[in-house]
VMD Tcl script that draws the C-alpha trace (Angstrom):
set ca {
  {41.71 117.29 -32.55}
  {39.06 119.78 -33.56}
  {38.06 117.52 -36.44}
  {37.68 114.54 -34.08}
  {35.58 116.57 -31.67}
  {33.36 117.76 -34.53}
  {32.90 114.19 -35.80}
  {31.96 112.93 -32.34}
  {29.37 115.70 -32.09}
  {27.84 114.66 -35.40}
  {27.63 111.01 -34.32}
  {25.97 112.08 -31.08}
  {23.35 114.10 -32.94}
  {22.61 111.16 -35.23}
  {22.23 108.58 -32.46}
  {19.03 106.52 -32.74}
  {17.66 105.11 -29.49}
  {16.08 101.70 -30.18}
  {14.08 99.76 -27.61}
  {13.56 96.01 -28.18}
  {10.62 94.32 -26.47}
  {9.96 91.08 -28.33}
  {8.15 88.44 -26.26}
  {10.53 85.69 -27.45}
  {13.77 85.94 -25.41}
  {15.87 84.40 -28.18}
  {14.53 86.76 -30.83}
  {14.94 89.69 -28.45}
  {18.59 88.78 -27.80}
  {19.24 88.36 -31.52}
  {17.66 91.71 -32.36}
  {19.65 93.47 -29.66}
  {22.90 91.96 -30.94}
  {22.17 92.85 -34.57}
  {21.03 96.40 -33.85}
  {23.91 97.05 -31.45}
  {26.33 96.47 -34.34}
  {25.16 99.76 -35.87}
  {27.49 102.53 -34.58}
  {24.71 105.11 -34.41}
  {22.19 102.86 -32.59}
  {21.78 102.83 -28.82}
  {19.84 99.70 -27.93}
  {17.83 98.96 -24.79}
  {15.53 96.08 -23.89}
  {12.75 95.52 -21.42}
  {8.98 95.69 -20.92}
  {6.63 98.42 -22.06}
  {7.00 100.21 -18.72}
  {10.64 100.97 -19.59}
  {9.76 103.10 -22.61}
  {9.28 106.35 -20.70}
  {12.57 105.82 -18.88}
  {14.73 105.10 -21.93}
  {13.02 107.62 -24.21}
  {13.20 105.30 -27.21}
  {13.18 106.80 -30.68}
  {11.99 103.53 -32.28}
  {10.40 100.47 -30.67}
  {10.97 97.01 -32.19}
  {8.41 94.52 -30.91}
  {6.44 91.37 -31.67}
  {2.99 91.67 -33.27}
  {0.83 91.83 -30.13}
  {3.25 93.97 -28.12}
  {3.74 96.33 -31.05}
  {0.03 96.96 -31.44}
  {-0.34 97.43 -27.68}
  {2.46 100.02 -27.59}
  {1.13 101.84 -30.66}
  {-2.36 102.06 -29.17}
  {-1.05 103.09 -25.74}
  {0.96 105.83 -27.37}
  {-2.06 107.23 -29.15}
  {-4.14 107.18 -25.95}
  {-1.42 108.96 -23.98}
  {-0.11 111.19 -26.75}
  {-0.67 114.30 -24.62}
  {1.65 112.95 -21.94}
  {4.67 112.00 -24.08}
  {5.76 111.72 -27.68}
  {4.54 108.65 -29.55}
  {7.35 106.22 -30.35}
  {7.10 104.70 -33.84}
  {6.74 100.93 -33.65}
  {8.36 98.37 -35.95}
  {6.66 94.95 -35.69}
  {8.78 91.85 -36.32}
  {6.40 88.93 -36.71}
  {5.47 85.66 -38.42}
  {2.03 87.13 -39.25}
  {1.95 87.12 -43.05}
  {-1.75 87.72 -43.72}
  {-2.66 90.96 -45.46}
  {-5.46 91.44 -42.96}
  {-2.96 91.19 -40.08}
  {-0.69 93.78 -41.72}
  {-3.58 96.17 -42.26}
  {-4.80 95.70 -38.69}
  {-1.35 96.50 -37.32}
  {-0.92 99.60 -39.48}
  {-4.42 100.83 -38.67}
  {-3.59 100.37 -34.97}
  {-0.66 102.76 -35.28}
  {2.27 100.45 -36.08}
  {4.58 102.31 -38.49}
  {6.80 99.45 -39.70}
  {6.20 95.78 -40.51}
  {8.87 93.13 -41.05}
  {8.29 89.39 -41.57}
  {10.31 87.26 -39.15}
  {13.03 85.28 -40.91}
  {13.96 88.21 -43.15}
  {17.48 89.50 -43.70}
  {18.86 91.55 -40.80}
  {19.34 94.51 -43.15}
  {15.54 94.86 -43.44}
  {15.19 95.42 -39.70}
  {18.02 97.97 -39.70}
  {16.55 99.79 -42.69}
  {13.12 99.79 -41.04}
  {14.50 101.32 -37.84}
  {16.30 104.05 -39.76}
  {13.22 104.92 -41.81}
  {10.97 105.07 -38.74}
  {13.50 107.28 -36.96}
  {13.14 109.75 -39.83}
  {9.37 109.79 -39.51}
  {8.69 107.46 -42.43}
  {6.80 104.16 -42.57}
  {8.36 100.87 -43.61}
  {7.04 97.61 -45.06}
  {9.49 94.80 -45.75}
  {9.42 93.52 -49.35}
  {7.20 90.54 -48.49}
  {4.80 92.63 -46.42}
  {4.71 95.19 -49.22}
  {3.76 92.54 -51.78}
  {0.91 91.29 -49.58}
  {-0.38 94.82 -49.07}
  {-0.16 95.54 -52.80}
  {-2.11 92.37 -53.55}
  {-4.84 93.52 -51.18}
  {-5.04 96.96 -52.78}
  {-5.19 95.78 -56.38}
  {-7.68 92.94 -55.93}
  {-11.02 93.24 -57.77}
  {-13.84 93.92 -55.27}
  {-16.33 91.09 -54.72}
  {-20.02 91.54 -55.32}
  {-22.31 91.11 -52.31}
  {-23.44 87.68 -53.50}
  {-19.87 86.55 -54.19}
  {-18.93 87.64 -50.68}
  {-21.84 85.64 -49.24}
  {-20.82 82.54 -51.19}
  {-17.23 82.95 -50.03}
  {-18.24 83.36 -46.38}
  {-20.07 80.02 -46.49}
  {-17.39 78.33 -48.59}
  {-14.84 79.08 -45.87}
  {-16.89 76.85 -43.56}
  {-16.48 73.90 -45.92}
  {-20.02 73.85 -47.30}
  {-20.84 72.08 -50.58}
  {-22.44 73.82 -53.55}
  {-25.81 72.27 -52.67}
  {-25.64 73.52 -49.08}
  {-24.60 76.98 -50.25}
  {-27.44 77.07 -52.79}
  {-30.03 76.00 -50.24}
  {-28.83 78.46 -47.62}
  {-28.74 81.43 -50.00}
  {-31.92 80.49 -51.82}
  {-30.30 80.20 -55.24}
  {-29.67 77.41 -57.73}
  {-26.60 75.17 -57.73}
  {-25.75 76.44 -61.21}
  {-25.78 80.00 -59.90}
  {-23.45 78.99 -57.07}
  {-21.04 77.44 -59.57}
  {-21.13 80.66 -61.61}
  {-20.31 82.75 -58.54}
  {-17.58 80.28 -57.62}
  {-15.99 80.68 -61.06}
  {-15.95 84.46 -60.64}
  {-14.49 84.09 -57.15}
  {-11.66 81.91 -58.43}
  {-10.80 84.45 -61.11}
  {-10.83 87.42 -58.75}
  {-8.78 85.62 -56.12}
  {-6.35 84.17 -58.66}
  {-6.90 80.56 -57.54}
  {-8.06 77.31 -59.15}
  {-9.43 75.21 -56.27}
  {-11.84 75.61 -53.37}
  {-9.05 75.01 -50.85}
  {-6.90 77.71 -52.43}
  {-9.88 80.09 -52.37}
  {-10.42 79.50 -48.66}
  {-6.73 80.02 -47.84}
  {-6.58 83.18 -49.95}
  {-9.78 84.55 -48.39}
  {-8.39 84.04 -44.90}
  {-5.04 85.57 -45.84}
  {-6.77 88.67 -47.20}
  {-9.31 88.84 -44.39}
  {-12.27 88.50 -46.77}
  {-14.16 85.96 -44.69}
  {-16.60 86.93 -41.94}
  {-18.07 85.06 -38.95}
  {-21.21 83.10 -39.72}
  {-23.24 85.12 -37.22}
  {-22.93 88.12 -39.51}
  {-25.14 86.30 -42.00}
  {-28.50 86.46 -40.28}
  {-30.86 83.57 -40.78}
  {-28.27 81.14 -42.16}
  {-28.72 77.51 -41.20}
  {-26.33 74.69 -42.00}
}
mol new
graphics top color blue
foreach p $ca { graphics top sphere $p radius 0.5 }
foreach p [lrange $ca 0 end-1] q [lrange $ca 1 end] { graphics top cylinder $p $q radius 0.2 }
display resetview
């Protein structure tokens, strides 16, 4: 009997309170069911306003809600402890991952992953660690190891994203078409692509493009 009492005490001390607040009801129900299967997890659901009441150890949320909770926690850190947030999302762009992490999100899992990734992420966040699912980790690693673009290459890329031809790019930047082609070749190599379409997609995935208004004086 003493052994049983001791074991129950250990389980109690190891209990992880998880709060699910995904905006999709079906995903929220699935997450709750999966996480509730873990004997040391206590799972609750509900809006952001429920966080203070349940005293969650880890929050599992969609992308927008996760960022909102992370930011709210930082702004009100003096009033209560900040709950680590694990975002479960379809957002697979490196720029989106970086934005979430810079906003205070501690874990990032791509929706459609194996359930074990979510469980592992919750456990790691409960210990004070950060967690990136394998796919998110690969995207982040690709961002970190990419070769930086020169200023002119970045300018060419910004206009390329808008679908401009080499002649239009050359005229707008005040350079020759041959020079544009040379920059384009370097861009393809640095981005690891072989076509203009692939370059545009890659640039958007990595967040390398900028709004046209940031390029003063440009006219299409």
